[in-house]
Structures are given as structure tokens and as C-alpha cells.
C-alpha positions in Angstrom: 0.0 0.0 0.0 1.4 3.4 -0.9 1.5 6.3 1.5 -1.2 8.1 -0.5 -3.6 5.2 -0.5 -3.0 4.9 3.3 -3.8 8.6 3.8 -7.0 8.3 1.7 -8.1 5.2 3.6 -7.5 7.1 6.9 -9.4 10.2 5.6 -12.4 8.0 4.6 -12.5 6.3 8.0 -12.4 9.6 9.8 -15.1 11.0 7.5 -17.3 8.0 8.2 -17.0 8.8 11.9 -18.0 12.4 11.4 -20.9 11.4 9.1 -22.4 9.5 12.0 -22.5 12.8 13.9 -23.5 15.2 11.1 -25.6 14.0 8.2 -25.0 15.3 4.6 -28.4 17.1 4.8 -27.2 18.9 7.9 -23.9 19.8 6.3 -25.7 21.2 3.2 -27.9 23.3 5.4 -24.8 24.7 7.2 -23.1 25.4 3.9 -26.2 27.3 2.7 -26.0 29.5 5.8 -22.3 30.4 5.0 -21.5 33.7 3.3 -20.6 33.1 -0.4 -17.2 31.6 -1.1 -14.5 34.1 -1.9 -13.1 34.3 -5.4 -9.8 32.6 -4.9 -8.7 32.9 -8.6 -9.2 36.6 -8.5 -7.2 36.8 -5.2 -4.3 34.8 -6.6 -4.3 36.9 -9.8 -4.5 40.2 -8.0 -1.4 39.5 -5.8 1.2 40.4 -8.4 3.2 38.2 -10.7 3.4 35.4 -8.1 1.0 35.0 -5.1 1.9 33.3 -1.9 -0.4 30.7 -0.3 0.7 30.3 3.3 0.0 27.0 5.0 -0.9 26.0 8.6 0.7 22.7 9.1 1.7 21.0 12.3 3.2 17.8 11.0 3.8 15.6 7.8 4.3 11.9 7.1 7.8 12.6 5.7 9.1 15.1 8.4 7.0 14.2 11.5 6.4 17.0 13.9 7.0 20.4 12.4 5.6 23.0 14.8 3.4 23.5 17.9 0.6 25.8 16.6 -1.4 26.7 19.7 -3.4 29.3 17.8 -4.1 28.7 14.1 -6.0 32.0 14.2 -2.9 34.0 15.3 -0.8 32.3 12.7 -3.4 33.1 10.0 -3.4 36.8 11.1 0.4 36.9 10.8 0.3 35.4 7.3 -2.3 38.0 6.3 -0.3 40.8 7.7 2.7 39.5 5.8 0.9 39.7 2.5 -0.3 36.2 1.8 -3.0 35.9 -0.9 -4.6 32.8 0.5 -4.3 30.5 3.5 -4.1 26.7 3.3 -5.3 24.7 6.4 -4.4 21.0 6.8 -7.5 19.3 8.2 -6.1 15.7 8.0 -5.9 14.3 11.5 -3.7 11.2 11.5 -0.4 12.3 9.9 -0.7 16.1 9.7 -2.4 16.6 13.1 -4.9 19.1 11.6 -8.7 19.4 12.1 -11.8 21.1 10.9 -11.6 23.0 14.2 -8.4 24.6 12.8 -10.3 25.6 9.7 -13.1 27.2 11.8 -10.6 29.1 13.8 -8.8 30.4 10.7 -12.1 31.3 9.0 -13.1 33.4 12.0 -9.7 35.2 12.0 -9.2 36.2 8.3 -11.0 37.5 5.3 -8.6 35.8 2.9 -9.6 32.8 0.8 -9.0 29.6 2.6 -7.9 26.2 1.1 -9.1 23.1 2.8 -6.1 20.7 2.4 -7.0 17.1 3.0 -7.4 13.8 1.1 -10.8 14.6 -0.5 -12.3 11.7 -2.4 -16.0 11.9 -1.5 -18.8 14.5 -2.0 -19.4 14.6 1.7 -15.9 16.1 2.3 -16.6 18.8 -0.3 -19.9 19.9 1.4 -18.0 19.7 4.7 -15.4 22.2 3.4 -18.1 24.7 2.4 -20.0 24.2 5.7 -16.8 25.2 7.5 -16.1 28.2 5.3 -13.5 27.0 2.9 -13.2 28.8 -0.5 -10.8 26.3 -2.1 -10.7 22.5 -1.9 -7.6 20.3 -2.7 -8.2 17.4 -5.1 -5.3 15.1 -5.8 -5.3 13.6 -9.3 -3.3 10.5 -8.2 -6.0 9.6 -5.7 -9.0 9.8 -8.0 -10.3 8.0 -11.2 -11.0 10.5 -13.9 -14.8 10.3 -13.7 -14.7 10.9 -10.0 -12.2 13.7 -10.3 -14.4 15.5 -12.9 -17.5 15.1 -10.8 -15.7 16.4 -7.7 -14.4 19.4 -9.6 -17.9 20.2 -10.8 -19.3 19.8 -7.3 -16.7 22.1 -5.8 -17.4 24.7 -8.5 -21.2 24.4 -8.2 -20.8 25.4 -4.5 -19.0 28.5 -5.5 -15.6 27.3 -4.4 -12.5 26.7 -6.4 -10.8 23.3 -6.9 -7.0 23.3 -6.5 -6.3 20.1 -8.5 -2.9 18.7 -7.7 -0.7 16.9 -10.3 2.7 15.2 -10.1 3.3 14.5 -13.8 2.4 16.0 -17.2 -0.3 13.4 -17.7 -1.9 14.2 -14.4 -1.8 17.9 -15.2 -3.6 17.2 -18.5 -6.1 15.1 -16.6 -6.6 18.1 -14.2 -7.3 20.4 -17.2 -9.7 17.9 -18.8 -11.6 17.6 -15.5 -12.2 21.4 -15.6 -9.6 22.7 -13.2 -9.1 26.5 -13.1 -6.2 26.1 -10.6 -3.6 23.4 -11.1 -1.0 22.6 -8.4 2.2 20.9 -9.4 3.7 19.2 -6.4 7.5 18.7 -6.2 6.9 16.0 -3.6 6.3 12.5 -5.0 3.4 11.1 -3.0 4.6 7.5 -3.3 8.2 8.1 -2.0 7.7 11.6 -0.4 11.0 12.8 -2.0 11.1 16.4 -3.3 12.4 17.3 -6.7 11.9 21.1 -7.4 12.7 20.5 -11.1 9.4 18.7 -11.4 7.5 22.0 -11.8 9.5 23.2 -14.8 8.9 19.8 -16.5 5.1 20.0 -16.2 4.1 23.7 -16.2 4.3 24.2 -20.0 1.1 22.1 -20.5 -0.8 24.4 -18.1 -2.4 27.3 -20.1 -1.9 30.9 -19.0 -5.7 31.2 -18.3 -5.3 28.5 -15.6 -3.5 29.4 -12.3 -0.4 27.3 -11.9 0.6 26.7 -8.3 4.1 25.4 -7.3 3.8 23.2 -4.2 6.6 21.9 -1.9 10.3 22.6 -1.9 10.1 26.4 -1.0 12.6 27.1 1.7 13.7 30.6 0.8 12.8 33.7 -1.2 15.3 32.4 -3.8 13.1 29.3 -4.3 10.0 31.6 -4.9 11.9 33.5 -7.5 13.1 30.3 -9.2 9.5 28.9 -9.4 8.3 32.3 -10.6 10.8 32.3 -13.4 9.7 28.8 -14.3 6.2 30.2 -14.9 4.4 29.8 -11.5 1.4 32.1 -10.8 1.5 31.1 -7.1 3.6 29.2 -4.6 2.3 27.2 -1.6 4.6 27.4 1.4 4.1 25.5 4.6 7.1 24.0 6.5 9.5 27.0 6.0 6.8 29.4 7.4 5.7 27.3 10.4 9.3 26.7 11.4 10.2 30.4 11.2 10.1 32.3 14.5 8.6 35.3 12.7 6.0 34.0 10.2 4.8 37.5 9.3 8.3 38.6 8.1 9.0 35.3 6.5 5.8 35.6 4.4 6.7 39.2 3.6 10.1 38.1 2.2 8.5 35.4 0.0 5.8 37.9 -1.2 8.5 40.4 -2.1 10.4 37.8 -4.1 7.2 37.0 -6.0 6.8 40.6 -6.9 10.4 41.1 -8.0 10.7 43.6 -10.9 12.8 41.3 -13.1 9.9 38.8 -13.3 8.2 41.0 -15.8 10.8 40.0 -18.4 12.3 36.7 -17.1 9.2 34.6 -16.7 8.8 31.5 -18.8 5.9 31.8 -21.3 3.2 29.2 -21.1 0.7 28.0 -23.7 -2.1 30.4 -24.3 -5.2 28.4 -24.1 -6.7 25.0 -23.1 -7.0 24.2 -26.8 -3.2 24.5 -27.2 -2.5 21.9 -24.4 -4.0 19.2 -26.6 -1.5 20.0 -29.3 1.4 19.7 -26.8 0.5 16.0 -26.0 
């Protein structure tokens, strides 16, 4: 069994437990009472050449314990003050030590769009994300058959949220586009081995059209890494570990944001294909 399938199985087991306490109908009612989801694509586009998505992350399967985060709300406020465009919240309990309570806390503390980051494979989890105030939902191509991926993307979008569809290869990026993704994440971390290869982004991004937001995930340790991803054609970077381990998260975010707004990016960014039609020609 791969690490990814193990994480999906755990997420489904935890979901089943929550489903016994809160029915899908109850969730849908809670979601209806939420204010409309924020426009995450607009927020990411408005943040300059490269936006920063700052992540609240206590632990990971590859690194174990990362940080004691007593107050997700406080950390979210520091991220917002530092100039983050969006905030990512891990809600997976077993390996990442997150929770929906963290999502609730962050929602109450910030007006920025929030990404629910978990192993989402079931419609219940999508409605759950909206009921707890999420504006974006992570969907991992490697964890989903194409028909399921497409139907989950459609469900996320029908609730006013944005699907951040994560790929680890060119083929997966094309599957994300075919499923209707408006935001595609390219993860430098291989979810079968959990090794990180930052070059993965550059090898994949050219199939992602300019009209789709391309997010570089994993491997960002410094402002230099943000600049490198930006030059490779990233529209946004998702940063977790480097920020939660920094003693001053506000300043750490501000440095990453400044790198993403560097004047040289106007002329040095890699040009991507123009439209979704073009990506079929690049196969």
C-alpha cells in the first residue's frame, strides 16, 4: 500500500465517523448559511506576478512534527499581515495533526480565501469544506479516477468554491485540465516516495495554459526558491514548512511575497501555452 492510499483510507475512515454525527443534509444546510465563497482565482491573480499561499501545518508523514501551533487564528493573522494571498489549512488528523476546528478558527480570523487541504475523495468532504467556510478544496489527481475527479471538480465549483487540482506529472496535469480545473497545483513532492524534486514543476508547467492558475507546491525554503519557481512560470507558490518553522512568520511571508513581486519577473518569466486548446497540441 502506498503512503497516498494509506492517507486516503484514513481520511475516509475519519469521514465515516464524522458522518455518523453530522448528516449530509445537515452539512448542506450549514453550507447554505455560510457567506458566499471568496473568489480565490481573483485573489491569486491580484497578488502580483506570483501570489503566496501560506499553509498552517503541524506535521507531515515525511518530516513528522514540524511546529506547535497553539493558535491557528494567530498564525493566519500573521500570514495575512505578511501579504499572503490565501491561507491553506491542513484538516487531515492522523499524519498532519490538523482538524476542521483549525479551519473554523482560521475562517473566524481572516477574510482571505482559505484552502481546505485534505485527502478529498467523497462529495461529503466537499460539502463539509463549504460548511466550515472553505473557499478552495484540494483534489489530488493520483487519488481519483477521472470520472470521480471530474464530478468532484464540478461539485466544488457548483458550491462557488475553487478546486485546486494537484498533479505530479504531465499526464496528471492534462487530466486536471480535462476535469475542468481552473487552478492546477504541481507538487514537487512525490506522494509515493515523499521525496522532493523542485525541477518537477518546470517539466510540467508548460502544459498548463496561461488562463489557468499554476501553483508550485513543496520545496520552497527561501525567497530564492520563490523567485526560481516564478521564473519557471508559476502564478502562485504554496509554502508550509518554511513558514511554520520560522520564528517570525509575518516577516517570513513578507520576504516570500517580495520575491514573488520582483521587478525582473516582468521579463524573465517562462511563457506558457495560451489556451486549453493548445494543451491538446502539446501532448
